[in-house]
Phi, psi and omega in degrees: 000131174266126182259140175278166186296329179280358179257017184299317178298320178295319179299320180295315181295312181294327177295319179295319178298319179291324177298317179299316181291326177295319177298318180295325179292329180275344179224101186295343181278346180280137177241100185245006188299323181296314179295319180294321179295323178295320177293322178299317180296319179295318179295319180297318179295319180293320179299315179298318180295317182296319188266356181293320182223070178290136174280168185304320181293319178294326175296323176300317180296318180294319180300330181265003185304129184295342182267359178295149175299138180253182184308312181300322179297317180292320179297315180298325186272328190256338188242145177246163180053038181295123178236101182291143176239134190241153169085153178261004181061025182221312185230305185194177173258122180270115183289347178287342180246123173261139178203150179172187180254141180205182174242137174237120186052042178065022178243128181293135179217165169254131182245133178224137179197163175273136177239123182270337187091163185234003173211176186303313183298311183289329178294321177292317179299321181272001180056036177057030178079009180264108187279150173263174182305322181296334177292317179289328177288328172297317179298320178299316179300319180289324177292324174300317179298316179299318181295321182293322184255014175058047180252132174299152179247132175242125178243142180241113189258126177199085183211141172288345181145169177294150182295127184264018184290164183300314181299319179297318179294322180295329181270009172089050182302311182297318180295320180295319178295316180298318179295322179294318177297318178299319180296321176303315182291331186271350184299139175260014178237159180300141177227117177237146186226146176231127174270110187264349179206260177262137170243092189256116166060204181296336177299332176272318181303326182300339178248341191257011175278075195244167173298320179223136180236124175246151177230135170298150188308321183252023175271169180227156182210118188204156179290338181205155177289154177303322179295317179295318178298316180296322180295324181282313186283318186245001184056031184209104182296341180289349177272025183296333179294315177296321180295319179299322179294317185286331186287342183053055187259000182279161179300322182294317177296317185287331174293318179297328180276351181086009178281319180257137183269334177203151178250129179266115181299142175253152176298158176303128183098355176091167182299334182291338180269331183225075188297319182295320178295320179295316179298319180295322177297321178293320178301314180297319181295315180298316180299315180294319181292319178296323179295326182294329183253001180295138176092349178285140179284169189301313183292322178296322177298313181297315182296313181296321180293316179297317181296324178303317183277334176290330182261001185297139180091358181285336177281130181274162177295329180296317178295000000 
């Protein structure tokens, strides 16, 4: 288990409980279960206290937790007959973007998502979930395929933002993101999106301009990272806590503003502690969102999706 900085007290308690059990395993005459159980109860109470009212900055930390389920984990758990499709047919295959055809609840769909990787090698290979232009052009190609064969599109968003490197800019990063967002709006098939971790900047919007948008309870969605915002506004990245508060980037804030359509509850301690429960929550959300738009004709879908974004933000936080 990887512990966040605000979980240091929890790490100490759980570490002590594990030390006691390790001693008991090496010495069969020792009976430490009562003491270990007391520590477990104390850890459980502290975990509940920590996660009951996370502030925006702590939610950012949880959303970025390296042990949270990533796109590949959700695809493996929720979809059958997964057939990955690679490349933009123009420049290269971007490993930060996963996409392909699969079945969800025995219904054919197209799945697209950001993949961050789960160890050093895979994170470098996936560029930490930061897509280049070819990744967004691959997504456009897959959305075209979905539109042609009347397949719903499911997107899983988890990115700090699009890759800002020189090569990406030279190959038209901004144009690729804009085209992907435009394609989302033009689709004549249902498009549902789930923010499973970070929803950063235009790199997230390019996949999340959907008929229905769900966010995991401790995920975030923002035009800029708190660190980036603090650097611009205060010339000090250390003011990221204040920036996180001001950005209104939590699922709860965005639901109140009408940006997010539903919040998927996470187990106590976050998706990283109870991955199966988190995956099941995402399954229920995707199923519900697809059911809400099922049966709408192509033009009605386009009109409703466009209207959704034209009226976005009209709901106040007070309401």
